[in-house]
C-alpha positions as CSV (number, residue, x, y, z in Angstrom):
1,M,-46.8,-20.2,38.0
2,T,-47.9,-23.3,36.3
3,T,-50.2,-22.5,33.4
4,V,-52.8,-24.9,32.0
5,T,-54.4,-23.8,28.8
6,I,-57.3,-24.7,26.5
7,E,-58.5,-23.7,23.1
8,G,-58.5,-20.0,22.7
9,S,-55.7,-19.4,25.1
10,S,-52.0,-19.0,24.5
11,G,-50.9,-22.7,24.5
12,P,-51.9,-26.2,23.5
13,A,-55.1,-27.8,24.8
14,S,-55.1,-30.2,27.8
15,A,-56.9,-33.4,26.7
16,E,-57.7,-34.2,30.3
17,I,-59.4,-30.8,30.9
18,L,-61.2,-30.8,27.6
19,S,-62.6,-34.3,27.8
20,A,-63.8,-33.7,31.4
21,A,-65.4,-30.4,30.4
22,R,-67.2,-31.7,27.4
23,A,-68.7,-34.5,29.4
24,L,-70.7,-32.0,31.5
25,V,-71.7,-29.2,29.1
26,L,-75.0,-30.6,27.9
27,P,-78.0,-29.3,29.8
28,S,-80.7,-31.6,31.0
29,A,-84.3,-30.5,30.2
30,H,-85.5,-32.7,33.1
31,R,-83.3,-31.0,35.7
32,S,-83.7,-27.5,34.4
33,L,-87.5,-27.7,34.2
34,G,-87.5,-29.3,37.6
35,Q,-85.7,-26.2,38.9
36,L,-88.3,-23.9,37.4
37,A,-91.1,-26.1,38.7
38,V,-89.9,-25.7,42.2
39,T,-88.5,-22.2,42.3
40,V,-91.2,-20.2,40.5
41,P,-94.2,-21.6,42.4
42,L,-92.3,-21.3,45.7
43,F,-91.7,-17.6,44.9
44,L,-95.3,-17.0,43.9
45,A,-96.5,-18.6,47.1
46,L,-94.1,-16.5,49.2
47,W,-95.1,-13.4,47.2
48,A,-98.8,-14.0,47.9
49,G,-98.0,-14.6,51.5
50,M,-96.3,-11.1,51.7
51,Y,-99.6,-9.5,50.4
52,F,-101.6,-11.4,53.1
53,S,-99.0,-10.4,55.7
54,L,-99.7,-6.7,55.1
55,S,-102.9,-7.1,57.2
56,V,-100.9,-8.6,60.0
57,S,-97.7,-6.7,60.3
58,Y,-95.4,-4.9,57.8
59,A,-92.5,-6.2,59.8
60,L,-93.5,-9.7,58.8
61,T,-93.8,-8.6,55.2
62,L,-90.2,-7.2,55.3
63,A,-89.0,-10.4,56.9
64,L,-90.6,-12.5,54.1
65,A,-88.9,-10.2,51.6
66,L,-85.5,-11.7,52.3
67,P,-86.2,-15.3,51.2
68,A,-88.3,-13.9,48.4
69,A,-85.4,-11.9,47.1
70,G,-83.2,-15.1,47.4
71,L,-85.6,-16.9,45.1
72,V,-85.4,-14.0,42.6
73,V,-81.6,-14.3,42.7
74,R,-82.1,-18.0,41.9
75,I,-84.4,-17.1,39.0
76,F,-81.8,-14.7,37.8
77,I,-79.3,-17.6,37.6
78,F,-81.8,-19.4,35.3
79,Q,-82.0,-16.3,33.1
80,H,-78.2,-16.1,33.2
81,D,-77.9,-19.8,32.1
82,A,-80.5,-19.3,29.4
83,G,-78.4,-16.4,28.1
84,H,-75.4,-18.7,27.8
85,G,-77.5,-21.4,26.1
86,S,-76.9,-23.7,29.0
87,F,-80.2,-23.9,30.7
88,L,-82.2,-26.0,28.2
89,P,-81.1,-27.9,25.1
90,S,-83.2,-25.9,22.8
91,R,-82.2,-22.3,21.7
92,R,-85.9,-21.3,21.5
93,A,-86.6,-22.7,24.9
94,N,-83.7,-20.8,26.4
95,E,-85.1,-17.6,24.8
96,A,-88.5,-18.3,26.3
97,V,-87.1,-18.9,29.8
98,G,-84.9,-15.8,29.6
99,W,-87.9,-13.6,28.7
100,L,-90.1,-15.2,31.4
101,C,-87.5,-14.6,34.1
102,C,-87.3,-10.9,33.2
103,L,-90.8,-10.4,34.8
104,F,-89.2,-11.2,38.2
105,T,-85.6,-10.0,37.7
106,L,-86.6,-6.7,35.9
107,T,-83.6,-7.4,33.6
108,P,-84.0,-7.0,29.8
109,Y,-82.9,-10.4,28.7
110,A,-81.4,-9.9,25.2
111,N,-79.7,-6.6,26.1
112,W,-78.2,-8.0,29.3
113,R,-77.1,-11.2,27.5
114,R,-75.0,-9.4,24.9
115,Q,-73.4,-7.1,27.4
116,H,-72.7,-10.0,29.7
117,A,-71.0,-11.8,26.7
118,Q,-68.5,-8.9,26.6
119,H,-67.6,-9.6,30.2
120,H,-66.8,-13.2,29.3
121,A,-64.6,-12.0,26.5
122,N,-62.6,-9.6,28.7
123,W,-62.6,-10.7,32.3
124,N,-59.5,-10.0,34.4
125,N,-57.7,-8.8,31.3
126,L,-55.7,-5.6,32.0
127,D,-55.6,-4.8,28.3
128,R,-59.3,-5.2,27.6
129,R,-61.0,-3.8,30.7
130,Q,-64.5,-2.4,30.2
131,S,-65.0,1.4,30.7
132,G,-68.0,3.4,31.6
133,L,-70.5,2.1,34.2
134,D,-69.0,-1.4,34.6
135,I,-67.5,-0.8,38.1
136,Y,-68.2,-4.2,39.3
137,S,-66.0,-6.4,37.2
138,T,-63.1,-4.1,36.4
139,C,-60.6,-2.1,38.4
140,L,-57.7,0.3,38.1
141,T,-54.1,-0.5,38.7
142,V,-52.3,1.3,41.6
143,A,-50.2,3.2,39.0
144,E,-53.3,4.3,37.1
145,Y,-54.9,5.5,40.3
146,R,-51.9,7.6,41.2
147,D,-52.0,9.2,37.7
148,L,-55.5,10.4,38.1
149,S,-56.3,14.0,39.0
150,P,-57.5,14.7,42.6
151,R,-61.0,15.0,41.3
152,Q,-60.9,11.8,39.3
153,R,-59.5,10.0,42.4
154,W,-62.3,11.3,44.5
155,V,-64.9,10.0,42.0
156,Y,-63.2,6.6,41.9
157,R,-63.1,6.4,45.7
158,L,-66.8,7.4,45.8
159,T,-67.9,4.8,43.3
160,Q,-65.8,2.1,45.1
161,N,-67.2,3.0,48.5
162,P,-69.2,0.0,49.6
163,A,-72.1,2.1,50.7
164,V,-72.4,3.5,47.2
165,M,-71.3,0.6,45.1
166,L,-73.1,-2.2,46.9
167,L,-76.1,-0.4,48.5
168,T,-77.0,2.7,46.6
169,L,-76.2,2.0,43.0
170,P,-77.7,-1.5,42.6
171,P,-81.3,-0.5,43.0
172,L,-80.7,2.4,40.5
173,V,-79.2,0.0,38.0
174,F,-82.3,-2.3,38.1
175,F,-85.0,0.4,38.5
176,V,-83.5,3.1,36.2
177,L,-80.6,2.0,34.0
178,Y,-82.2,-1.2,32.9
179,R,-85.2,0.7,31.7
180,L,-83.2,2.8,29.2
181,P,-80.9,1.6,26.4
182,F,-78.6,4.6,26.8
183,D,-75.4,2.6,27.0
184,T,-76.5,0.1,24.3
185,P,-74.9,0.8,20.8
186,R,-77.4,1.9,18.2
187,A,-76.2,-1.0,16.0
188,W,-77.6,-3.4,18.6
189,K,-81.2,-3.0,17.3
190,K,-82.5,-6.3,18.8
191,E,-81.0,-5.5,22.2
192,R,-82.3,-2.0,22.3
193,R,-85.8,-3.3,21.3
194,S,-85.6,-5.8,24.1
195,V,-85.3,-3.0,26.6
196,H,-88.5,-1.4,25.4
197,L,-90.4,-4.8,25.1
198,T,-89.3,-5.7,28.7
199,N,-90.7,-2.4,29.9
200,L,-94.0,-3.1,28.2
201,A,-94.1,-6.6,29.7
202,L,-93.4,-5.3,33.2
203,A,-96.0,-2.5,32.9
204,G,-98.6,-5.0,31.8
205,F,-97.7,-7.6,34.4
206,Y,-97.3,-5.3,37.4
207,G,-100.2,-3.1,36.2
208,A,-102.5,-6.1,36.4
209,V,-101.2,-7.0,39.8
210,G,-101.6,-3.5,41.0
211,L,-105.2,-3.4,39.8
212,A,-105.9,-6.7,41.6
213,V,-104.2,-5.9,45.0
214,G,-103.8,-2.2,45.0
215,F,-100.8,-0.1,43.8
216,P,-99.7,1.0,47.3
217,E,-99.7,-2.7,48.4
218,L,-97.8,-3.6,45.3
219,L,-95.1,-1.1,46.1
220,M,-94.9,-2.2,49.7
221,V,-94.3,-5.8,48.6
222,Q,-92.3,-5.4,45.4
223,L,-89.9,-2.6,46.4
224,P,-88.2,-4.5,49.3
225,I,-87.9,-7.7,47.1
226,S,-86.3,-5.9,44.2
227,I,-84.0,-3.7,46.3
228,L,-82.7,-6.7,48.2
229,T,-82.4,-8.8,45.0
230,S,-80.3,-6.0,43.3
231,I,-78.0,-5.7,46.3
232,I,-77.4,-9.4,46.7
233,G,-77.0,-10.0,43.0
234,V,-74.6,-7.1,42.4
235,W,-72.5,-8.1,45.5
236,L,-72.2,-11.7,44.1
237,F,-71.1,-10.4,40.7
238,S,-68.6,-8.0,42.2
239,V,-66.9,-10.4,44.7
240,Q,-66.4,-13.1,42.1
241,H,-63.6,-11.0,40.4
242,K,-62.5,-8.4,42.9
243,F,-60.9,-9.9,46.0
244,E,-57.3,-9.9,47.4
245,D,-56.0,-13.0,45.6
246,S,-57.7,-12.4,42.3
247,L,-55.3,-12.6,39.4
248,W,-55.3,-10.0,36.7
249,L,-53.1,-10.4,33.6
250,G,-52.3,-8.5,30.5
251,G,-50.8,-9.0,27.1
252,E,-49.6,-12.5,26.2
253,D,-49.7,-13.5,29.9
254,W,-53.5,-13.6,29.8
255,N,-55.1,-17.0,29.0
256,A,-58.5,-18.4,29.5
257,V,-57.7,-21.1,32.1
258,D,-55.6,-18.9,34.4
259,A,-58.1,-16.2,34.2
260,A,-60.9,-18.6,35.2
261,V,-59.0,-20.6,37.8
262,R,-57.2,-17.7,39.5
263,G,-59.1,-14.7,38.4
264,S,-62.5,-15.9,39.5
265,S,-63.4,-17.0,43.1
266,Y,-64.8,-20.1,44.6
267,L,-67.3,-18.6,47.0
268,K,-67.9,-21.4,49.4
269,L,-71.4,-20.8,50.8
270,P,-73.5,-22.7,53.3
271,R,-75.7,-25.3,51.5
272,I,-78.9,-23.2,51.7
273,L,-77.3,-20.1,50.3
274,Q,-75.6,-22.2,47.6
275,W,-79.1,-23.3,46.6
276,F,-80.6,-19.8,46.6
277,T,-77.7,-18.5,44.5
278,G,-77.9,-21.3,42.0
279,N,-74.3,-22.6,42.6
280,I,-72.9,-19.3,41.1
281,G,-70.3,-19.5,43.9
282,F,-68.5,-22.0,41.6
283,H,-67.8,-19.0,39.5
284,H,-64.3,-20.3,38.4
285,V,-66.0,-23.3,36.8
286,H,-68.6,-21.1,35.1
287,H,-65.8,-18.9,33.5
288,F,-63.9,-22.1,32.6
289,D,-66.9,-23.0,30.4
290,P,-70.1,-21.0,30.5
291,R,-71.9,-23.8,28.7
292,I,-72.0,-25.8,32.0
293,P,-75.5,-25.6,33.6
294,N,-75.7,-24.3,37.1
295,Y,-76.6,-27.7,38.5
296,R,-73.4,-29.2,37.2
297,L,-70.9,-26.6,38.4
298,Q,-70.2,-28.4,41.6
299,E,-69.7,-31.7,39.8
300,Q,-67.1,-30.1,37.6
301,H,-65.4,-28.4,40.6
302,E,-65.0,-31.7,42.4
303,R,-63.9,-33.6,39.3
304,M,-61.2,-31.3,38.0
305,P,-57.8,-31.1,39.9
306,V,-57.0,-27.8,38.2
307,F,-59.7,-26.1,40.3
308,R,-57.7,-26.8,43.5
309,R,-55.7,-23.7,42.6
310,T,-58.7,-21.5,42.7
311,P,-58.9,-18.9,45.6
312,V,-61.5,-19.9,48.1
313,L,-63.7,-17.3,49.8
314,S,-65.9,-18.0,52.8
315,L,-68.9,-15.8,53.4
316,S,-66.9,-13.8,56.0
317,T,-63.9,-13.2,53.8
318,A,-66.1,-12.4,50.8
319,L,-67.8,-9.6,52.9
320,R,-64.4,-8.2,53.7
321,A,-63.3,-8.3,50.0
322,R,-65.4,-5.2,49.3
323,H,-62.4,-3.0,50.0
324,Y,-60.1,-4.5,47.3
325,C,-60.4,-2.4,44.2
326,L,-56.9,-1.7,42.9
327,W,-54.5,-4.1,41.1
328,D,-51.0,-3.8,42.5
329,E,-48.7,-5.0,39.7
330,A,-45.7,-5.0,41.9
331,Q,-47.3,-7.3,44.5
332,G,-49.4,-9.2,42.1
333,R,-52.6,-8.9,44.1
334,M,-55.6,-6.6,44.7
335,V,-55.2,-3.9,47.4
336,P,-57.5,-1.3,49.0
337,I,-57.3,2.3,48.1
338,P,-54.5,3.8,50.2
339,K,-55.8,5.6,53.3
340,C,-52.9,8.1,53.1
341,R,-53.5,10.3,50.0
342,V,-50.3,12.4,49.9
343,A,-50.7,13.0,46.2
344,D,-53.9,14.9,46.9
345,R,-52.0,17.6,48.8
346,P,-50.5,20.7,47.1
347,A,-46.9,20.3,45.9
348,G,-44.3,20.7,48.6
349,L,-46.7,20.1,51.4
350,T,-45.5,17.1,53.4
351,Q,-47.6,17.6,56.5
352,P,-51.1,19.0,57.1
353,P,-51.0,22.7,58.0
354,A,-51.0,23.3,61.7
355,G,-54.2,24.6,63.3
């Protein structure tokens, strides 16, 4: 495998890559504010339309929830860029945008930003995988899975089941886990405080909306939006690192460029979905340099020859990638959990008992 490396990786920097990357890292206040000026009012208009639709048909309300959720996903990308300091030139302006977006995304900005930075320090590194609740950007190897006890394997299969991982858990993450700093180290005082401040801001904002339109109506509108947003957002995050051709490396083999180019996907979406998801399908470019604003990711992808080695996922192949959750070191690719679980059977039993 040909390896191209940059600063911070295991070899000398490539002048071509560095010069091209540096040409596109500076955010444009004009373009970023233009994105906000279009997206936020469009969401608010659609949000208001959902409240008016309640008097017509709740089916219409639910139909409008899908594009509304798509707009919240796009707003989340703005919050994500602000966390990387890549949305606006000013640090304080990025902070303001990040906090504003949390009213729509329900995500505590400062806490999520620091935890997300850990992901960027460790992605697709077999020696530095995150433990605990981060089931979306990490995995076990086949050998590690086989070494688990039957109960541990059952738990892993359960958490990796698409119905659990992609449908059940995402709303719980946004509605419950993001409301509590239980997995935030006590030394992260600013981040823990941001969780509580976000909760206060959400209570004030949605409390005012509930008083204006009615709390039952608020739930009928907001719950479908937030549930759909969480499912779409978590799926996007998961598929960008866990797919059949994703590359995982360990030890001295890991380097920043190979992990970005081969360990992250290029999710090639239809143009309208690319807009709603803020170009995050160019995830390989984002990991190559998280300082690149969302509206410049495609430019970088098209400019840099090194990105031609990135695995390409269509929408259909991305939907099928949900089964790939084990890294097979022998084959050098991700594989599904084996359907035949001989190791779960008692020792000496080679066939299921008759009858």
